[in-house]
C-alpha positions as CSV (number, residue, x, y, z in Angstrom):
1,X,31.6,323.7,-31.2
2,X,32.5,326.5,-28.9
3,X,35.0,326.5,-26.1
4,X,35.3,329.6,-23.9
5,X,38.0,329.6,-21.3
6,X,38.2,332.1,-18.4
7,X,39.5,332.5,-15.0
8,X,43.2,333.2,-15.7
9,X,45.1,336.1,-14.3
10,X,48.2,337.3,-12.5
11,X,49.0,335.5,-9.2
12,X,52.0,335.2,-6.9
13,X,53.8,331.9,-6.5
14,X,51.9,329.7,-4.1
15,X,48.6,331.2,-5.1
16,X,45.5,329.7,-6.6
17,X,43.3,330.1,-9.6
18,X,40.2,328.3,-10.9
19,X,39.8,328.1,-14.7
20,X,36.5,327.5,-16.4
21,X,35.7,326.3,-19.8
22,X,32.1,326.8,-20.9
23,X,31.2,324.7,-23.9
24,X,28.4,324.6,-26.5
25,X,27.6,323.1,-29.8
26,X,27.9,319.5,-28.8
27,X,26.6,317.1,-26.1
28,X,29.1,317.8,-23.3
29,X,28.6,314.6,-21.4
30,X,29.3,312.5,-24.4
31,X,33.0,313.5,-24.3
32,X,36.0,313.4,-22.2
33,X,37.7,316.8,-21.8
34,X,41.3,317.9,-21.5
35,X,43.3,320.9,-20.4
36,X,46.4,321.8,-22.4
37,X,48.8,324.8,-21.9
38,X,51.3,326.7,-24.0
39,X,54.1,328.3,-22.1
40,X,56.1,331.2,-23.5
41,X,58.7,329.9,-26.1
42,X,57.5,326.4,-25.5
43,X,55.2,324.0,-27.3
44,X,51.9,322.7,-26.1
45,X,51.9,320.7,-22.9
46,X,49.2,318.3,-21.8
47,X,48.0,319.2,-18.3
48,X,45.0,317.0,-17.3
49,X,42.1,315.0,-18.7
50,X,39.0,313.4,-17.4
51,X,36.3,311.1,-18.8
52,X,32.7,312.0,-19.4
53,X,31.5,311.6,-15.8
54,X,34.6,312.4,-13.8
55,X,35.3,308.9,-12.8
56,X,38.7,308.9,-14.5
57,X,41.2,311.7,-14.1
58,X,44.8,312.0,-15.4
59,X,47.4,314.6,-14.5
60,X,50.8,315.5,-15.9
61,X,53.5,314.9,-13.3
62,X,54.3,318.6,-13.3
63,X,50.8,319.4,-11.8
64,X,49.9,316.2,-9.9
65,X,48.9,317.0,-6.4
66,X,48.4,320.7,-7.1
67,X,45.8,320.9,-9.9
68,X,42.3,319.3,-9.8
69,X,40.2,318.8,-12.9
70,X,36.4,318.6,-12.6
71,X,33.3,319.1,-14.7
72,X,29.6,320.0,-14.3
73,X,27.7,318.3,-17.0
74,X,24.5,320.2,-16.2
75,X,26.3,323.4,-16.9
76,X,28.4,322.1,-19.8
77,X,31.5,323.4,-18.1
78,X,34.9,322.1,-17.4
79,X,37.1,323.4,-14.5
80,X,40.7,323.4,-13.5
81,X,41.5,324.3,-9.9
82,X,45.1,325.3,-9.6
83,X,46.7,325.5,-6.2
84,X,50.3,326.0,-5.2
85,X,51.1,327.8,-8.5
86,X,54.7,328.0,-9.6
87,X,56.4,330.4,-12.0
88,X,56.7,327.5,-14.5
89,X,52.9,327.2,-14.6
90,X,52.8,330.5,-16.5
91,X,51.1,329.7,-19.8
92,X,47.9,330.1,-21.9
93,X,45.5,327.4,-20.9
94,X,43.1,325.8,-23.3
95,X,40.4,323.2,-22.9
96,X,39.8,320.7,-25.7
97,X,37.2,318.0,-26.5
98,X,38.4,314.5,-26.8
99,X,37.3,311.9,-29.4
100,X,34.8,310.2,-27.2
101,X,33.8,309.6,-23.6
102,X,37.3,308.5,-22.5
103,X,40.6,310.3,-22.6
104,X,43.9,308.7,-23.7
105,X,46.3,307.3,-21.2
106,X,48.9,309.9,-20.1
107,X,51.6,308.2,-22.0
108,X,49.8,309.0,-25.2
109,X,49.7,312.8,-24.5
110,X,53.4,312.7,-23.6
111,X,54.2,310.8,-26.8
112,X,52.2,313.3,-28.8
113,X,53.4,316.4,-27.0
114,X,55.0,318.0,-30.0
115,X,51.9,317.4,-32.1
116,X,49.1,318.4,-29.6
117,X,48.2,321.5,-31.6
118,X,47.2,319.2,-34.5
119,X,45.3,316.6,-32.4
120,X,42.3,318.8,-31.9
121,X,40.1,320.6,-34.3
122,X,38.3,323.0,-32.0
123,X,40.1,325.5,-29.8
124,X,39.0,328.4,-27.7
125,X,40.9,331.6,-27.2
126,X,42.6,330.3,-24.1
127,X,43.1,332.1,-20.8
128,X,46.4,333.5,-19.7
129,X,47.8,332.4,-16.4
130,X,50.8,334.4,-15.2
131,X,52.6,333.4,-12.0
132,X,55.1,336.0,-10.9
133,X,56.3,337.6,-7.7
């Protein structure tokens, strides 16, 4: 399994970025996918998840209305469109593969927030997003 995140960078507050996660080594459309971030001096935070075909999408309250998760199963790629970026969005962003076609309910990710780094076996290198004036 390979997960390669890209698209991060330095952006001013209110700006936008689009993250990509190119995957290989598994059948992409057999799995739900999730974005997780790690902010400086903080633990992992669940950001967003979607099911195998994009019919179900979940967002953390902190990003709801600003971020949009999507996927292109033909390209084995997951995306995260981030608009209205805030300083507190500064973090390294990771994509991870879920256990099957469906993600957990948001309450599960919140409950597991301190243990997210142990929930997933496969991690990419992440992509750094820095929001600063």
